[in-house]
Backbone as a printed PyTorch tensor [residue, N CA C, xyz], in Angstrom:
tensor([[[ 96.9790, 104.2990,  73.5990],
         [ 96.8550, 102.8520,  73.7340],
         [ 97.6710, 102.4090,  74.9490]],

        [[ 97.0480, 101.7190,  75.8580],
         [ 97.7230, 101.1660,  77.0260],
         [ 98.2270,  99.7680,  76.6740]],

        [[ 99.4790,  99.4840,  77.0510],
         [100.0790,  98.1870,  76.7710],
         [100.6410,  97.5700,  78.0380]],

        [[100.6190,  96.2480,  78.0810],
         [101.2980,  95.4890,  79.1280],
         [102.3730,  94.6480,  78.4400]],

        [[103.6170,  94.7430,  78.9400],
         [104.7510,  94.0520,  78.3330],
         [105.4840,  93.2640,  79.4040]],

        [[105.7820,  92.0180,  79.0730],
         [106.6160,  91.2020,  79.9610],
         [107.5020,  90.2990,  79.1320]],

        [[108.7420,  90.1570,  79.5530],
         [109.7240,  89.3030,  78.8850],
         [109.8530,  89.6690,  77.4050]],

        [[109.7510,  90.9680,  77.1210],
         [109.9350,  91.4740,  75.7690],
         [108.7400,  91.3270,  74.8480]],

        [[107.6140,  90.8470,  75.3580],
         [106.4310,  90.6370,  74.5230],
         [105.2660,  91.5010,  74.9920]],

        [[104.5240,  92.0530,  74.0370],
         [103.2830,  92.7510,  74.3600],
         [102.2490,  91.6760,  74.6560]],

        [[101.7360,  91.6730,  75.8780],
         [100.7790,  90.6360,  76.2670],
         [ 99.3440,  91.1600,  76.3370]],

        [[ 99.1920,  92.4960,  76.3240],
         [ 97.8600,  93.0970,  76.3180],
         [ 97.9680,  94.5160,  75.7810]],

        [[ 96.9070,  94.9520,  75.0830],
         [ 96.8270,  96.3560,  74.6770],
         [ 95.3780,  96.7420,  74.4190]],

        [[ 95.0490,  97.9730,  74.8370],
         [ 93.6650,  98.4210,  74.7090],
         [ 93.5630,  99.9310,  74.9000]],

        [[ 92.5170, 100.4930,  74.3070],
         [ 92.1350, 101.8850,  74.5690],
         [ 90.9900, 101.9490,  75.5760]],

        [[ 90.5950, 100.7950,  76.1020],
         [ 89.4350, 100.7280,  76.9910],
         [ 89.8030, 100.1810,  78.3690]],

        [[ 90.9660, 100.5570,  78.8850],
         [ 91.3590, 100.1200,  80.2270],
         [ 90.6290, 100.9450,  81.2800]],

        [[ 90.5180, 100.3780,  82.4540],
         [ 89.9110, 101.0770,  83.5870],
         [ 90.9190, 101.1300,  84.7120]],

        [[ 90.9830, 102.2740,  85.3960],
         [ 91.9530, 102.4470,  86.4640],
         [ 91.2480, 102.3950,  87.8140]],

        [[ 91.7540, 101.5250,  88.6850],
         [ 91.2530, 101.4110,  90.0530],
         [ 92.4620, 101.2830,  90.9620]],

        [[ 92.5350, 102.1520,  91.9480],
         [ 93.6330, 102.1570,  92.9220],
         [ 95.0040, 102.1310,  92.2410]],

        [[ 95.1370, 102.8680,  91.1460],
         [ 96.4050, 102.9810,  90.4410],
         [ 96.7340, 101.8260,  89.5210]],

        [[ 95.8760, 100.8220,  89.4560],
         [ 96.0940,  99.6780,  88.5670],
         [ 95.2380,  99.8070,  87.3250]],

        [[ 95.8400,  99.4800,  86.1690],
         [ 95.1110,  99.5060,  84.9060],
         [ 94.5350,  98.1120,  84.6560]],

        [[ 93.2360,  98.0420,  84.4690],
         [ 92.5440,  96.7860,  84.2030],
         [ 92.1920,  96.7250,  82.7170]],

        [[ 92.6390,  95.6590,  82.0510],
         [ 92.4080,  95.4660,  80.6220],
         [ 91.1560,  94.6330,  80.3910]],

        [[ 90.3790,  94.9570,  79.3350],
         [ 89.2670,  94.0830,  78.9900],
         [ 89.8100,  92.6900,  78.6510]],

        [[ 89.0720,  91.6370,  78.9640],
         [ 89.5870,  90.2830,  78.7230],
         [ 90.0190,  90.0330,  77.2870]],

        [[ 89.2950,  90.5830,  76.3180],
         [ 89.6480,  90.3310,  74.9170],
         [ 90.8690,  91.1180,  74.4530]],

        [[ 91.4200,  91.9920,  75.3040],
         [ 92.6170,  92.7580,  74.9630],
         [ 93.8950,  92.0390,  75.3840]],

        [[ 93.7440,  90.9340,  76.1190],
         [ 94.8930,  90.1760,  76.6270],
         [ 95.0810,  88.9350,  75.7590]],

        [[ 96.3220,  88.6760,  75.3480],
         [ 96.5990,  87.4790,  74.5550],
         [ 96.3240,  86.2390,  75.4150]],

        [[ 95.3440,  85.4380,  75.0340],
         [ 94.9420,  84.3120,  75.8920],
         [ 96.0220,  83.2470,  76.0590]],

        [[ 96.9250,  83.1330,  75.0950],
         [ 97.9470,  82.0950,  75.1800],
         [ 99.0300,  82.3900,  76.2100]],

        [[ 99.0360,  83.5910,  76.8000],
         [100.0540,  83.9170,  77.8140],
         [ 99.5420,  83.7160,  79.2350]],

        [[ 98.2630,  83.4050,  79.3990],
         [ 97.6760,  83.2640,  80.7270],
         [ 97.4600,  81.7980,  81.0770]],

        [[ 97.8960,  81.4300,  82.2900],
         [ 97.6570,  80.0810,  82.8250],
         [ 96.9700,  80.2490,  84.1710]],

        [[ 95.8250,  79.5930,  84.3760],
         [ 95.1270,  79.7360,  85.6570],
         [ 96.0220,  79.3550,  86.8400]],

        [[ 95.8880,  80.1060,  87.9160],
         [ 96.6230,  79.8710,  89.1500],
         [ 95.6190,  79.4520,  90.2170]],

        [[ 96.1100,  78.8120,  91.2550],
         [ 95.2490,  78.4320,  92.3760],
         [ 95.1280,  79.5650,  93.3990]],

        [[ 95.8110,  80.6790,  93.1740],
         [ 95.8480,  81.7840,  94.1370],
         [ 94.5640,  82.6080,  94.0870]],

        [[ 94.0860,  82.9880,  95.2640],
         [ 92.9330,  83.8780,  95.4150],
         [ 93.2080,  84.8080,  96.5930]],

        [[ 92.7660,  86.0520,  96.4690],
         [ 92.8460,  87.0040,  97.5740],
         [ 91.4940,  87.7010,  97.6900]],

        [[ 91.2590,  88.3190,  98.8390],
         [ 89.9790,  88.9870,  99.0620],
         [ 90.2090,  90.4670,  99.3250]],

        [[ 89.4400,  91.2800,  98.6170],
         [ 89.4090,  92.7240,  98.8440],
         [ 88.0500,  93.0530,  99.4440]],

        [[ 88.0510,  93.8580, 100.4870],
         [ 86.8180,  94.1800, 101.1830],
         [ 85.7630,  94.8550, 100.3420]],

        [[ 86.1570,  95.6300,  99.3370],
         [ 85.1380,  96.3240,  98.5520],
         [ 85.0320,  95.8350,  97.1060]],

        [[ 86.0390,  95.0690,  96.6190],
         [ 85.9600,  94.5620,  95.2410],
         [ 85.4770,  93.1120,  95.1830]],

        [[ 85.8510,  92.3090,  96.1500],
         [ 85.4660,  90.9010,  96.1600],
         [ 86.6820,  89.9960,  96.1620]],

        [[ 86.5150,  88.7700,  95.6600],
         [ 87.5930,  87.7860,  95.6290],
         [ 88.2750,  87.8040,  94.2710]],

        [[ 89.5930,  87.9940,  94.2960],
         [ 90.3910,  88.0210,  93.0650],
         [ 90.9200,  86.6290,  92.7580]],

        [[ 90.9480,  86.2900,  91.4890],
         [ 91.5920,  85.0770,  91.0010],
         [ 92.8300,  85.5090,  90.2140]],

        [[ 93.8190,  84.6280,  90.1420],
         [ 95.1010,  84.9820,  89.5250],
         [ 95.4400,  84.0890,  88.3410]],

        [[ 96.3070,  84.6330,  87.4940],
         [ 96.9050,  83.8980,  86.3880],
         [ 98.4180,  83.9820,  86.5150]],

        [[ 99.1120,  82.9310,  86.1010],
         [100.5380,  83.0280,  85.8300],
         [100.6550,  83.5630,  84.4090]],

        [[101.6590,  84.4020,  84.1640],
         [101.9230,  84.9050,  82.8220],
         [103.1060,  84.1140,  82.2690]],

        [[102.9210,  83.5210,  81.0880],
         [103.9450,  82.6840,  80.4730],
         [104.3040,  83.2330,  79.0940]],

        [[105.5890,  83.5700,  78.9100],
         [106.0870,  84.0800,  77.6340],
         [107.4070,  83.4000,  77.3240]],

        [[107.4980,  82.8190,  76.1460],
         [108.7270,  82.1490,  75.6930],
         [109.2760,  81.1680,  76.7270]],

        [[108.3930,  80.3970,  77.3390],
         [108.8080,  79.3750,  78.2880],
         [109.1370,  79.8750,  79.6820]],

        [[109.0590,  81.1850,  79.9100],
         [109.3090,  81.7430,  81.2430],
         [107.9750,  82.0500,  81.9110]],

        [[107.8970,  81.7410,  83.2070],
         [106.6520,  81.9280,  83.9580],
         [106.8150,  83.0100,  85.0170]],

        [[105.8660,  83.9340,  85.0500],
         [105.7810,  84.9790,  86.0610],
         [104.5660,  84.6160,  86.9220]],

        [[104.8200,  83.9840,  88.0710],
         [103.7690,  83.4350,  88.9230],
         [102.8350,  84.5190,  89.4550]],

        [[101.5480,  84.2900,  89.2890],
         [100.5030,  85.1800,  89.8200],
         [100.6770,  86.6330,  89.3820]],

        [[101.1540,  86.8550,  88.1680],
         [101.4350,  88.2170,  87.6950],
         [100.2180,  88.9440,  87.1420]],

        [[ 99.0880,  88.2420,  87.0490],
         [ 97.8510,  88.8700,  86.5790],
         [ 96.7180,  88.4660,  87.5130]],

        [[ 95.7750,  89.3800,  87.6830],
         [ 94.6160,  89.0490,  88.5140],
         [ 93.3570,  89.6930,  87.9400]],

        [[ 92.2300,  89.1370,  88.3680],
         [ 90.9310,  89.6520,  87.9220],
         [ 89.8790,  89.2750,  88.9630]],

        [[ 88.7430,  89.9220,  88.8540],
         [ 87.6230,  89.6490,  89.7510],
         [ 86.4840,  89.0420,  88.9250]],

        [[ 86.3030,  87.7120,  88.9920],
         [ 85.2440,  87.0870,  88.1980],
         [ 83.8460,  87.4810,  88.6690]],

        [[ 83.7030,  87.7170,  89.9540],
         [ 82.4390,  88.1670,  90.5400],
         [ 82.7690,  89.2900,  91.5100]],

        [[ 82.3430,  90.4900,  91.1790],
         [ 82.6840,  91.6510,  91.9970],
         [ 81.5380,  92.0290,  92.9280]],

        [[ 81.9060,  92.7670,  93.9600],
         [ 80.8890,  93.4550,  94.7450],
         [ 80.4140,  94.6280,  93.8920]],

        [[ 79.2490,  95.1690,  94.1820],
         [ 78.6330,  96.1770,  93.3100],
         [ 79.5220,  97.4070,  93.0840]],

        [[ 80.3120,  97.7990,  94.0590],
         [ 81.1670,  98.9820,  93.9100],
         [ 82.2470,  98.8020,  92.8530]],

        [[ 82.5380,  97.5590,  92.4910],
         [ 83.6100,  97.2790,  91.5260],
         [ 83.0900,  96.6500,  90.2360]],

        [[ 81.8070,  96.7810,  89.9710],
         [ 81.2400,  96.1640,  88.7660],
         [ 81.9200,  96.6340,  87.4770]],

        [[ 82.5060,  97.8250,  87.4850],
         [ 83.1530,  98.3480,  86.2720],
         [ 84.4180,  97.5800,  85.8850]],

        [[ 84.9580,  96.7340,  86.7820],
         [ 86.1520,  95.9570,  86.4440],
         [ 85.8890,  94.4520,  86.4550]],

        [[ 84.6480,  94.0570,  86.5330],
         [ 84.3190,  92.6200,  86.5600],
         [ 84.8910,  91.9390,  85.3160]],

        [[ 85.7430,  90.9350,  85.5530],
         [ 86.3530,  90.1890,  84.4640],
         [ 87.5650,  90.8410,  83.8330]],

        [[ 87.8060,  92.1070,  84.1220],
         [ 88.9660,  92.8100,  83.5690],
         [ 90.2410,  92.3150,  84.2560]],

        [[ 91.3730,  92.3960,  83.5510],
         [ 92.6220,  91.7960,  84.0150],
         [ 93.6790,  92.8660,  84.2670]],

        [[ 94.3140,  92.8040,  85.4340],
         [ 95.3880,  93.7230,  85.8060],
         [ 96.6850,  92.9370,  85.9800]],

        [[ 97.8120,  93.6530,  85.9500],
         [ 99.1270,  93.0160,  86.0160],
         [100.0100,  93.6710,  87.0660]],

        [[100.9900,  92.9050,  87.5310],
         [102.0270,  93.4050,  88.4420],
         [103.2110,  92.4660,  88.3410]],

        [[104.1110,  92.4830,  89.3370],
         [105.2680,  91.5820,  89.3950],
         [106.1540,  91.6680,  88.1580]],

        [[106.4950,  92.9010,  87.7930],
         [107.4440,  93.0720,  86.7010],
         [106.8220,  93.2560,  85.3310]],

        [[105.5110,  93.1090,  85.2300],
         [104.8440,  93.4040,  83.9570],
         [104.7660,  94.9250,  83.8410]],

        [[105.3120,  95.4670,  82.7640],
         [105.3470,  96.9150,  82.5720],
         [104.0870,  97.3650,  81.8400]],

        [[103.3240,  98.2520,  82.4840],
         [102.1120,  98.7860,  81.8920],
         [102.3610, 100.2580,  81.5570]],

        [[102.2130, 100.6050,  80.2750],
         [102.4650, 101.9730,  79.8160],
         [101.3460, 102.4450,  78.9000]],

        [[101.2510, 103.7660,  78.8030],
         [100.2630, 104.3590,  77.8850],
         [100.9720, 105.0170,  76.7400]]])
């Protein structure tokens, strides 16, 4: 089981994660929805598409842009469309 933990809380867990470029992408239903707040941040990857970000909020603390996903992927990245990855101090372990 792969887990994502931040600020002492498990914020995601799944046996169906996908790995791309060393990042574990969680299915959307594996992430606790109450910890995600939409962000205005977007970045572009040449082969995956445009990423959208979430702030991760746990116990009143905010980790800005600590999660990202690709709502619409280029065809090479269709396997992670909508899946959510973490960084910025979020610990992902198996």
